[in-house]
N, C-alpha and C positions, 0 to 999 in steps of 0.2 A: 789645631786648637786655638781659639781666640784668646786675646790678652787677658780679659777678666777671669776666664777659666784657668789660665796658667797661674795667675796671681793667687787664686783661691786654692789651687792644688799645692802651690809652694807654701802658702800659709798653713794649710792643714798638715803638711809634712814637717814644717819647722816651727810650728806655733809655740810649743813648749820651750824650745830653745830661745826664741825671741822674747817670750813672756818672762822667762827667767832673767835674761839680761836686762830688760827694761825695768822689771820689778826691783832688782837690786841697785841698778843705777839711779832710779828715782829715789829710793830710800837713801842712797848715798848723798844725793843732792839736798834732800830735806835735812838730814842730820848735819851736813856741812853748814847749812844756813843756821841751824840751831846751835851747833857745838863747835866743829872744827873741820877744816878742809881735809884732814887726814882720814876722816870717816868716809869721805867721797872715794878716795883711792882704795880704801879697804873694801867697801861694798861694790864699787865698780870692778875691782879685781875679782871678787867672788862671782859677780854676774858674768864677767868675761870668761872665767874658767868654766862656768856652767854652760855658756853658749858654745864654747869650743868642744867640750867633752860630749855634749848632747848631739852636736852635729856629727861627731865621730861615731857615736852610737847609732844614729839614724842610718848612717852609711855602712857601718860595721856592727850589727847588733850583738855579735859574739863578744864584743868588748864591753858590754853594758855594765857588768859588775866590776870589771877592772877600772873603768872610768869613774864609776861611783866611788869606789874605794880610794882612788887617787884624790878625788875632790874631798872626800871625808878626811883623809890623812892630811892633806894640804891645809884645809880650812881649820880642822880640829887642832892640828899642831900649831898653827899660827895663833889661834885664840888662847891655847893653853901655855905654850912655851914662850912665844914672843910677847904677846900682850899680857898674859897672866904672870908668868914667872919673870919675864923681862921687864915689863913696865908696872907690874903690880896691880893689874886690872882683874878683879874677881868677878866672874860672870855667873857664879852659882846663885841659885834662888835665894838662899838665906841672906846673901849680902845685900839684897834689896832692902831688907829690914835693918841691917846694920847701918846702911846709908841713911835710912829714914830716921833712925835715932841720932845719927850724927848731923842731920840736917843738910845732907849733900846728895847729889845725883851723880852716879858713875856708870860704868859699863854694864853693871848688873841690870839696872832698870831699863837701859837702852836695849840691851839684849832681850830682856823679857818682853818688852813692848813689840819690838820688831820681829823677833823669831817666834814668839808665842801668841801674838795677837794680830799683827799685820799680815805676815806671810801665810798663816793658816787660811786666810780667805782666798788665797790663790793656790798654794801648793800643800795645804794641809800640814801634816806633821813631818814634812820632808827634811826639816833641819835635824831631826833625830838620826836620819840615815846619811846625811851629807855634811853636817857641821859639828855634831856633838863629839867632843873629845873623849868623854867617858864611853860613849857608844863605840868609838873607834877601838877602844881596848876590848869591850864586850864582844864585838864581832870577831875579834881575833881568837877568843878563847871560849865563847859560849857555844853550846850545842844542846839540842833537845834530847839527844841520846843520853846525856848525863842525868836526866831525871825520868823516872819510869812513868810518873803521872803528873805532867805539867799542870800547874794551876792557872785558872783564868783570873783576870783582874777583878779585884774586889774594890768597889768605889769607897767603901767605908775605910779600908786599909789605906788607900791612896790619899783621901782627904785627911785622915787621921795623921798620916806621916807628915803631910804639909803643915798641919796645925802644930805638930811637934817641933818641926824646924823653926817655925815662927816663934814659938814659945822659947825655944833654945836661945834665939838671938837676944831676946829681952833678958833672959837669965844671965847670959854671958856678959852683956853690957852692964847689967846692974851689979854683978858680983865680981867681975873680972875687968878686962879692958876691951873696948870696942876696936876690932881690927880695921874699921873704916877710918878714913882721914889720912892726910899726908904725914902727920906726925908719927903714925904707926906703920911706916912702910915695911920694915923688917917683919913685924908681927903679921901684917897682911900677907906677905909672901909665904911665911911659914904656915899661915892659916890655909892659903890656897893649896899648898903642897899636902898638908894634912887632910883636908876635906876630900881632895881628889883621890888620895891613897885610900881613904876610908870607903868612898863610894865604889871604887874599882874592886877592892878586896871584898867588901860586903856584897857587892853585886855578883862576884864570882862564887862566893859561898851560897848565895841565894839560887844560883843556877842549879845546884844539886838538890835544892828543896822545891823550887817552883818552876824550873825549866828555863828555856832559852830567853836571854835578855830579861831576866826576872826583875832586876832593879828598874829597868825602863818600863816594863809592863805594869808592875805592881805598885811602884813607889814614886817614880820620878815626878816631882811637882810641876815641872815645865810641861810634861806630857799631859798631866792632869788638867792644866789650864788650856793648852792648845787643842786637846781633844774635844773640848766644849764647842769649838768653832769649826771642827772638821766638816760638819754637815754642810757648811756654807762654801766649802772649797770649790774653786772652778775646775781644777784638775784633780782627777782621781784615777785609780786603777780601774779600767773599764773593759769589759768583754765586748769586743767589736765583731767577733765571729762565733757567737755562742753555739750556733748550729754545728760548728766543726769540732766542738769539745768532745773528746773521747771518754771523759769521765775517769781518767787515770788517777787523778788526785795529786799529781806532781806539784801543782800550784800550792795546795794546802800543806803538803809535806815541806815545801821550801820556805814557808812563811815563818820568820823568827818570832812573830807576835801571836802565833797560834790562832790565826783567823781562818775560818773555813771558806777559803776562796772558791773552791769548787761549787759549793752551794749557791753562792752569788752568781756564778757563771751560769749554772743551770736555771736560775731564776731570771736570767738576763738583766741583772742589776749591777750597778757600780759597787765597788767595794766601799761601803759607807761606814764600816766599823771604825769608831773613833781611835782605835789603837793602831790603825794602818800608818806606817811611817814612810810609805812610798819608796821602799828600798828596791822594788822591782824584781825581787828574787822570784816571785811567782811568774812574772813576765818572762824572765830568763829560763825558768824551769818548764814552761809550757811547750810541748813538742809541736803543737799545732798553731802557735803564734796567735792565740785567741785574745790575749790580754795586751793592753797598752795604756800608758798614762794619756788621758784624753779629756777634753771638755765636752765631747760628744755624748749622746745618749747611748746606753748599752743596746746592743743588737743581738 
């Protein structure tokens, strides 16, 4: 095999690992220039972790979900416990509007822009399955079997919930105290604890009403934003061996977001559902290895 073909073969094999590393490292450099060098080490660390774990998965596919969960727990715990509770950085959606009313910019807006506007052009909603701290808890306790008739996402409910969160921030700021700003450090930490407990408990309750990862599918404002850009994503779950599909439906049964993956496979289409979080559970569940995260066309 000549050198160009060897390089092409290696790129096809390790492309997603390389893209993940370069994407996060580039983001780290940009935010370093704009804000602080510590952001470079944060994003470069995430990119390096993605690079290492994806190389492991390429060589040992049976560890795909284990590696993803390790990344999710590592990144999610770092964002919540170290940066959130340790340094008082609130990444939740509503804090963007607390910051706006305080006339400052903190981690919430940076997270929103990077994770929900920039990254979706490359990896879609992957942050939901690899970095979300609340999703980290939902994956540990959510199951479709807890709900007899799981509900599909309703855009009116999703956008209504987002509007409610925004209105709530203006109400709290007007009649109580804005948790944003250095002078309210204790209040901000208590707010971070309270809002995350609310989301996790509320999300767990919704599991019994609407099914697996109900809060994520039906309400999460970040997913509402990033799902608008999912269609432009370079990497998607892709059937590369549609002709070998047995129609067993294991992929659809494994999907926590209730996407009919089997139908897309039979149509030889990429999974373009805006609710896809690239958790790769469908990839792991397929006994014929039909599915893969790829930039290629479906076959």
